[in-house]
N, C-alpha and C positions, 0 to 999 in steps of 0.2 A: 410851364408851361401855364397856358388860360384854363379858368376851371368855368364851365357849362352844365344848365340840366337840359336835358331834352324828355318832353311829352311821346307818350304811342298811348294806343289802339288799351283801354282795362283788358285784365286775363292772357297778354300777350309776353310778360315778364319773363321768362322763360328761353321764350325763342331768341325775343332782347337779347337776354344776358347771354345765349349761342353766337348769336352774328356778330357781340361788342368784341368776342376773345378772343377771333382773328384775326383783331390787329395790333400789334404788338406793345408794350408797356411806353415804349417811346415815341408810339404813335398814340396811343387811345388808350389810357387807363382810369375801370369803373370804380367810382370812385365808394359808390352806396346804387342797389338796383331796386326798387321797390316795383309794384304796382302802378303800371302808369305812365309812371317815371325814374329817371338816372340821373343818374349826377357824375361827371365825368372830368377828368383833367385832359387837355390834348397838346400836340404840334400841330394836328390841321386846321387847313387857316375854316375862314370865318368862312367860303364860299365853300369850300370842302362841306364842311357842316352842315352849311343849307342844302344841298344835294344828298344827303342822303337819303334816302325814299322809305326807308321805315317809322320814320322819325315826323310825327303831328309837325310841330312846332320847336327851336332849339332855343334857349337862352344861355345868353354870357350872363353867368353870378354877378352880382352888386353884394357885396358885405352889406349887410344890415345896415340902415341905417344913412350910407353914400348916396351918391345920387351922378349920377352915368356921366361920360367926359363927353357930353357935347357940348356946341356953342351956346351963348345962352340969347332968350328967340327962336330956340328950338322948339315945330310942331311937339308935342307928344299927347300921344293917346295911351292912356293907364289905365291897365284893368286890375281888377281885384275881383280874387273866389275866398269861398268856403268851400270845403268838402268842393263837389264838384257844382256847384252853387256860382250863376257871382255874387256878390253884395256892392253895397251901395262905397264910395271910395274912401279910405279911411284918411280923415281930415286932418291929421297931421303931417299924414304926409303931401296932401294935395299946397299945402303951406308951404313943406319944405321946396317941393316942387317949384312952387311960384320966388318962391322969393331965391331959390338957383335962379333963373332968369329966363325957366320953360314957360312954354304956353302948355295949357292944355287945351287941349282940342277934341272932341269923334270923330271926327275924319278926315282923312287925308293927309295921314302928320307922316312927319320925316321919321321917328323913333315914335316903336313903341313897347311902354314896359308892365309889365305883370308883378303883383304882387302876389299868394300864393297862397295861404293856412289851409294844409292838409290838416283830413283827419285822422291824420295817426300823427297829430303833435308839428308836426313840421310847417318850417315856413318857409318857400321861396320868393326872393325878389331877385328880379331878373331886365333884363333889357335884350327884346327875341329878334333873334339874325335875318334877314330881308328871304320874305317865302320866292320860291322859285316857283316861273310859268305855271312850270305842269301841278300843282299842290295848288293853285289859283282859280284855275280853271272851272268854267261857270258847270258843276254836273247838272245828270237830268235825274226826276226824281227817281227814286229807289241807288240811282247806279250806285255802285261800292265807291269809296274815295281811291285813289290812288297807293295811299301809304298800306293800306288795310292789305289790295292784292298784292303789293309788295311781297307783308308777310304772307299771305297763302303759298306765293313762289317761294319763302324762305324754308318752312315746313315741306314743303315739296322736295325740297334739295334740289332746287330747279340746275340741269344739264345745259348750257347753252347750244350743245349740238343737239340736242333732243329734239323729242316730238311731243308738241303739247298741244291736248285737246282742251274748250270750253261746250259743252254741250247746250248749257241756257246761257250764251253768250251775253241776250242783254243791246245794253248799249255797248259791252264793249269794254269795260275798267281791267278786267282781269288777262283777255287778252292784247289789249295795249301792253299795259306793265310786263306782261312774259319781253313783250317783242322791243321799251323801251328802256326798262329798268335790268334787266337776263339775258337783252338780248339774242334773245330764241332765234333759231335759223327756221326752225319750222312750226309753225301755230299758226291754227286751225279755230276756226268759229263755229257752231251750228247753232241757230238760233230758229224757232217758229215760228214768229209773228211775223211774216214776209216783208212788212213796213219796218222794220225794224236793219234789217237784208244790207238796202243800199247803206246803211250806214256804216254799217261793219265794212264792207267793201272800199269805202273812203278812208280807210285807215290803210298804210300803207304799208306792204310785206306780208299783210295778212292774206289765209286765207279761208275766204267766206262762207260759208252754202247752208242757203234754206234746206231747215230739216227737222227733225224729231230726234226729241234727246230717248225716248223709247225705243226707237229702230238705226237710226245714225246709217239708213241706207249707203253712204256715200262714203265710211271709212271703213278700212278694211280689218281683218282680221287682223289680232295682232300688230298693229303697225302702231301704239303708241307712248311714248315712254311714260306720262303726267298727265293728268285732268286736274286739271284745277278750274270749280267751278263752284254758282250761287245758286243751287237750283231756289222755283217759288217754295216762299215754309206757310202758303196756305192760308196766310190771314183774310185776305184779298180777292183769288187768283180762282178757290177752293169755293163749294158748296157744305163739302162734310167731307172727312180725313177721307173717307175710303177709296175717292178716287182721287187724290195727292197721294197716300198710297201706292195707286199702281204705278201711277208715276213713278212715283222714288222706285217703284219693283223692280220696274220694264227698264229705266232708265240705270238700275246696277246689273237687271244684263247684262244690258248692252255696254259698260264699262267694262265689265268682266272681260267678255268678246272681243275689242280693240283694243286692250292693252296688250305689252310684250309681257313675256314670264319673267313674273317678280317684278312689277309693273305697277306706281303708286297712284291713288287721287285722294286728294283737300276737297272737302265739300263743306259748306260753310252754309250751314244752316238752323232751324229753330226745333224741328222736327225730332220724338222722342222715340221714333222706331227704325233708324236708320243703321241702328249699331246691331236687330238684329236682323235686316233685311242686307246688309254685308256680310253677316257671321253664314245666310243659311245660304247665298251665293257668290261660295266660293273666296271670302275672301277673309283677313284676320286686322281685326284694329289695333294698329300700332297708335295714336296719338291722339286724343282728346281734350280739345282749351274752351275753357268755357269764359265766353268775353262779351262787349257789349261793344254796338254795332249800332249809336245814335238811340240809346239811352234802351231797346233792347236788347234781354239775352237771347244768344248764339250759341254754338257750341262748332270751331273747326276738327272736324274729322278728317284724320291719315288714313285711310286702308289699303290695303297691298293685297296685289292679287296673290293666291299660296301655287 
C-alpha cells in the first residue's frame, strides 16, 4: 500500500482519528496522528483520497531526497513551510528538481510539491493529489471552508435520516455540506440577513427561511435532530458583549425548544460564555475542541439537550 500524509484543521486531531478508525486496516492504516497532519498507508485510490471531505490536502509521501515520478519537463510548483509559515525554497531542492528536468513555475502547475519542516522536528516531503472542485470553490468573506463544515458534522454524528438546522446560516457553508457531504434528507437554513436568503434558496434541496435565530418562529417545537451552526463571534457585528450575549442567550433557548429529546447542537465560536449559557438553559456540554480558524482561536462545542 502507498503512503500518504494529509493536513486538517489544527485542533481536530481526536475528531479525525475517530473518523479514520472506521476504515479497516486493509483499506487505511494510520501510521502517525499529529495535530494538523496524519500519515497513513492505504489501498484507496488517489481519487478516493482527494474526495475525503475532512482533509484540507492529501500528499503522496516521497522518500527524503527522491524526486517525484513525473515526465521530464513537467511544470512543478514547490512550496516550502517551516512550522505554519511559508519560507524560501531550499536551494538544494530547487537544484535537484531542475537537474531532474522539471520546470519550476509559480502558476498553473501540472504538479504541486510540499517541503514542510514542522515545529515538532518532523519533515514532510510529498506530492499533492489533485483537489476536487468543492474544495476549490471561491468562498465569500467569512464563509467557512467545506472541510471545517464537514468536521462539525462529524462532531454532531450526523444521521442522514435526521433533520438538521443551522439558525445562523450565512452563505450556507454548513447546510451545503450537510446536503452534499452527508446526504442529509432534510436540512433547514435560517438567516436574519434578507439579502442572503436568495443565495440560500439557490442551494438544491435546502429549506431556506428568512428568520431570527432568537425566535425561530417557523420551526416547530421538538422537530430538529441536530443543530450545527457558526454564530457571530462579535469582532465586527456588535458594539459590546452585552448585546452579543443577549443574542446567544435567546438562540440557546430556541435551540433547546426545537431540538428533540436528547438532541444535540454543535456550535463553532470564540465567545467565552457559551458553556454557562448552555448549562443554565437545559444543556450539558459533552465536548470542547480548541481549533484554529483562519489563524483565529475558536472552540467547537458539542452540547446536548437534557
